[in-house]
N, C-alpha and C positions, 0 to 999 in steps of 0.2 A: 502493498498500502504505501500510497506516498503521501508526503503530508498532507497534501490540498485534499485529498479525498478524506484523509483522517480526520481535520478539520468540518469538510461538508455530513460525514455522518455524526459527529456529537453536533452539530448546529438540527440535525435532524432529530437528532434527540431528544433535544432541550424542548423543540416544537413540537411532540409527538405528547411532553410531559406537561406540558403545560399549564390545561387544564384537571389536572390529576389534581388529587387533596396531598398534603402531605402525608406522610407516613408516621411519622410518630405525633400523639400530642403534645402540646405542647405543655402538658404537665409532666409528661413522662422526659423532657429535658432538663437537664442539669442545671441547677440555678446554682452559679458562684455565691461559695462561704463568704466573701468579703461584699458580695451584696444584700448580705442577711441583715437588716433593722433590728433593734433590740425590740420590744411589744413599749413597754417607756425608755424616753431619753432621759441619759444619765442625766444628774443635775451636778450642774458646779455651781461651789459654794466659795465667794469670793469675800475673803479677810480682810479688814483693813490695816494698812503698814503700822507696824509696830512703832512708828520712830513716830517722837511726836512733833507736831507739825508746828510749823515756826510762827511765830506772832506777827503780826500783821506789824504791828513797831519795830521790829529787832532789828539790828545793824545790820541784817543778810539783805534787807532791801534798798533797790536802789533809791536815792534822795532824789527829787525834783521831777520834775517832767519826760525822763529818760525814757526811752521805750526800751523794752528790755532785749527784743527783738534788732536791736540796733547792734552792729558790733563794729560801727564805725566805722569799715570798710563804705567807702563812697563808688563801689562798684557796681555797675548794676544789675548783675552773675544773668548775661544775657536777655532781659528784659527789652520785649520789642517797642521802641520810643520811635513813633510814624515821623514822617519828616512833616515840615510846616506846608498848609496848601495853598497851592498856586493864587494869586491875587486874583480877586473877579474883574472877570471883563468889566471894558471901560462901556457905557452906556453914551448914546450919540441921545441928542434935546428929544426929537420924536419918542423914543423910547422911555424915557425919564416922565414923559407926561405921561402916555400911556398906561403907565404902573402906578401915576399919581392921582391920573383920572378913577383907573382902576377898583381902588382900594379909598382914595377921598372922596367919592360920593355915596356911598353905603355908610364910610365913617360920620358924615356931616349928616346924617341922617337918624344914626343910632342916636348921636352927641344931640341934636334935635329934639327927637323923642323924649329921652330919656331926661333932659333938661325940663322935657315941657314947652318948649319954644313954639309959638304960633308960626305957622310955617307958607309962606306964599304961595302962589302955585305956579309960580315963574321958577322957584329955588327948588322947590320939589321935581317940577318937570327937569329942573337944570343938572340936577345931583343924581336921578335916575337915566338920565340922555349922556353923561358923563361916563359912568358903570360899563351903560353899555359899546358906547365909543371908544372907551378903554379897553376894553376884553376885545372886538372886534379887532382894534387897532393893532395888538399884542397878534392875533390870530392870522390876521395878513401879511404881516412883520416875519411871521416865524420861518419861514421858507422851507419853501418842504421838498423843494429840487434837487438833482446830482448834488453831492457834494462835488468841491472846486476840483483840478485836474493839480492840485501842490498835494491836495493830504495823500501823497502814495496809493500803493497798488490795494492796497486793504481800505473797503469801504466802511467797516464797521457795524455795528447795528444802528440802521437809520430809523427814526422817531419820529 
């Protein structure tokens, strides 16, 4: 017999015995002694130490506001310190005005309502129009076109 025919015969035996039941019942299988667990778990008794507790005002206590975990080492022991964030981008005047209008209109309405000011119709209309105009201006200026050619070969995520 060739090794290929032996392997084919083994596969035929596996396929033929696929739906057969197990020869041995699970109760007949040996259970390793290391897996046997006692019915009652053993109880452990923890005794307090026999050494007297140090008094809080004793000479062993550090004086002042020193941290007992501080060893005096100024080394960071490998803690990650992130680099400072890059500066915010400079905004042009229309973008600044759009942000002021977006938040200024509702802020005026909120302050006027909390202070119980009497609002004229034109002031109410101006505040709502400023909010809507600021939102529209920011959305229009968002720029959903493809990135510029100087950004390299990778576009990254386009939001």
